[in-house]
N, C-alpha and C positions, 0 to 999 in steps of 0.2 A: 814622660819619659823617665824611668829610675835610671839612677846612677850609682854605680859602686862606689864605697867609702875610699878605695885607692884613686878612683878617677877625682872625686872631691877634692882629696887631700894634693893631688897633682895641680887641680887648677888653683887651688889656694895659693900654694907656692908660686906659682906662676904669674899669679896676679897681684901678690904682696909686694907693695911698693912702701918705702920709708915715708912717714908722715911728713908733711912739708914744714912743720915747726915741732919745737920739743914740747911745746904743750899746746892743748887743745881747751883755749879760753873761750872763744867766740866764733859764731859763723863766718864771721870775715876773716878768720884764719884759712879758709879754703877758698881756692880759685876754681873755676869750672871744671878743668883737668881734674883736679884734685877730689872734687865732689863725685865725679864720673867714676873715678877709680876706686874710691871708696864704696860706692854704690855696686859696682862690678863685682868687687871682693865680698860685699855683704850678700850679694846674691848666691854666691857659692856657699856661704856659711848657713843660708836658709836649707839648701840641699843638706849641708852636713847635719843640721838639728833636727832634720828629719828622719835620719838614719836611726838605726837600733844604738849603734855605739857613736857616741857623739865627741867623745873626747880627742883631744890633739896635744902635741908636745910642744907647739909654738912658743908659748910661755913657760916652758920648764925651767926651773931655777929663779924665775922672777917672782917678787912679792908685790902684790896689789892690796893697797889699803883703801877700804871705803870709809869715808869719814863725812857722815851726813848729820849735820847741825839741826835740819829739819825733818819731821817725820815724812817718810816715804815707804812705799810698797812696791810699785811698778819698778821705778827707776832703779832703787838698791838692789831688788832682787834679780833684776835685769842685767846689772854690773856683775853681781856675784855669779851668777850662773855664766854670763861670757868669760869671765876670768878663770873660772874653773874648767870650763870647756877647753880653753886653750892651754890649761896644764900650770897655770899660776897658783902659787900659794896665796890664798884669799882671806883677808882678815877684814872684820867688820868692828868697827870701833864704835861702841856705844857712848855717845857724846853727852847723854843725860848723866851718866855716871861717871864720866871722865873727870879729869882735873878742871876742864872748862866749867864745869857746874861749881866748882868751888873757887871760882873766880881768875883762873889762869887766862892769859890773853891768846889771842888767835896765833900771834907772832911765837908766844913761848911754846904752844902746842906744836907749831911747825919746827921749831928749832929741836924739840924732843924727838918728834917723829923722823926729822932727818938723820938723827943719832943713830936711828935703828936701820938705816940704809935701805928704804923701800926703793921700788923701781917705778911704780905706777901709784898716783895718789888721786882717788875720785873725791870730788869735794862738793857737798851741796851745803849753801848758807843762806840765811836771811838777809844778809847784807850784800848789796850789789857790789862787785869789784874783789869780793872775798878770795875768790880762786885765783885771780891775778896777784894779789898780795903773798897769796902762798907760793906762788909759782917763783916769786924773788927771793924766797927764804929758804928752798929746798933744792936739793940736787937731783931730784926725780922728775918725772913727767907729770903735771897735773891736767887731770880732765874736770872741766866744769860741768857739773850736775846739776846745776841751776843756783843761780846767785841773785837774791833778791827779786827786782822786777827787770833784771838787766837781760840775761841770756840763759839758754838751755839747749845748747848747740846738738848734741847728741838726739835730742828729741826731734828736733827739725830734720836731722839726716834721716832718722827712721821713717819719719812722716813723708819725706821725699820718695824712700825706698817703696813704700807702700803705694804711694801715687805712681810711680813708675811701672812698678808689677801690675798695677790695675789698668793703665792706660797704655803702656808702652813706651811713653815719654813724658817728659814736663813741659818743654818749651811749647808755647802755643795755648797752654790750658788755662781756664780762668778759674782763680782760685778765691772763694770768698772766706775771708776769715771773721767769723762773727762772735760778738758778745765782749767780754770784759778785756778788750785790749789794753787798757791803761794800765792794768795791774799783772799783765801776762808777760813772762819771760820766752815761753814758747812762740807768741806772735812775733816777737822782735826778731828771733832766731830764723823763724820760718820765712819772714818777709825778706831777709837777707839772701838766703840759700835760693828760695824761688825766684826772686828777681835775677839772681847771679845765672840762674838755668832757663831764663826766658819766658817765665809764666807771668801772666797778668794777673796781678793780686789786688783785691777789693778787701778794705776792712770796713766792717759793718757793726753798728752799736749805737747807743743812745749817746748824744754829745757828752755826757759826764763819764763815760767809759771809753771815750777815744782821746789819746793824747793830743795836746795843744799843737804839737810839731808833727802829726802824722801827715799832714800834706807834704812834708819834705822826705818821706820814705821811700818815695818812688812808687805810690799805690794811689788807689783812688779811693774816696772815702763816702759812705753812705751812712745816713742815719734812719732809713727805712729798710726793714728787712726784706720785703719782697723785691724792692727795687736793687738791693744789694746782691741778692742770689739769683737774680733772674738770667737765665742763660748760663749759671755757673758749672763747671764740671765737676767742682769738688766744693763741698760746704764743710769747712772747719769750724765746730763749735768750741767756744772756750769756758772752762769753767767760771764761774762767778764766785770770785775771790773775796767773800765777805769778810774773811780774817784779816784781810789787808787794807779793809776800807776803814777811814777814820772819820767818815761823815755819811750823809744821806745821798748815795750815789744813785739809788733808784727808789721808788716809792714802796714797792713790796716785790716779793719774788711772784706773787700771782700776777701782779701787774707787768713784770718783766716778761714772764712767759707769754702773756697775752700778746706783747709786743714783738718780741726777740727771741722767744722760744721756737725751737724747731719743729713743725708738726707737719703732716701731710698736705695741709691746705697751703702753707708757705712753699713747702718743698716742690710744689707742682709746677711753679714757674721757673724752677732751675732747667739744666740740660736734660734731655731724656736719658743720658747714661750717666747721671749724677752719682757721686759717691760721697758718702757722708762721714766724716771723721772726728774725732774726740781725744785729746791727749790723756785723759781720766785725771782724777777720779770724776764721774759723772754726777751730776745732781740731776736725776731723772724728775721730769716735771717742772722743771726750773730752766735749763737750757737747751734739753732734748727731750721730745717725747720717747717712751719705751717703745712704742710701736716701730718708730724708726731705728733706734739703737740697737734693737735686737733683730732687724730685718736684713739677714747676711747677703741678701741679693744687692743691696745698696750701701750698707754700712761695713765700713773698714775698721772699725773699732777693735775687734779681737785681732783682727791681722794685723794693726799697730802694735799689739803687744808682742805677738810673734818676730815682727820684724825688728823691734828694741833689740832683742839679744843679738840677733844677726848683726846689727848696724852697730853695736858696741863691741862685738867681736872684732869686726873690721877696724875700729878706731884703735882698740887696745892692741891688735896684732900689728897695726901699721906704727902706732907710736913705739913698740919693742923694737921692730925694725930700725927705727930711728936710732934707738938708744945702742943698737949693736953698731951702726955707722959712727956714732958720736965717740965710742969708746977707743 
């Protein structure tokens, strides 16, 4: 059903609620009602993003700064699009050519930024806890766009949006999160949100890539791929993060694909309505076979990219509404 731009705008303003906290640092910041509110709002932003005219003035007069200390394509461009479509003045800081590269500390950078009076600060950093540290030093709202091996909450939110749109619900679904869980901030945030919404979560991977405390995450742990994805409604593959490994976690990528890469033969044991996900970037032939990744009848990978803009628009708009209330 097609909807007019005026209808979309009315729905957005009707569903826009202030974010529960001043910052979005981790998936634990959201209770189930907060998650549902953001998903409902993001659903309407999906409709807006499919219109010819996509821009709103919800963040008019607001300044959003993207501060990415790690390379990123999807997340940074997704946040940039989200901010611009909401009417914010959006600034991308090149950290490789900033004063940080000359030895400035993260706190010094935060103090400098704070003096410029931004409203929203999106941060990606290789150190766990970096976003939380920044939130204590600035007067604006901080959004964690990935910190070390800790969390990536907006990725988990967009993943849930894709799942809910595919199945109509999240509760009761069996979600298998497979691969390099040890080094994955995406896995940690997804487990928190999926558990909160009543999904049955499984972690699947070799013992070397499953954290030692994974049995305390409220999940089931499998070290056999076929057993782990048997009957699963969603198989979420994770990137093998070789750049974060300081030891021999796997014999070889070829051996890894043989046992833990997703191909048609392994996927055959999953549920008949299975959907496949991957947060990207993909290592084809290492975590997932191209035949599956490109099959739009089962793959939600491109859908996740689209949902990323809508989910981040919902977060930014909700945080801006919180700022309005705090002033």
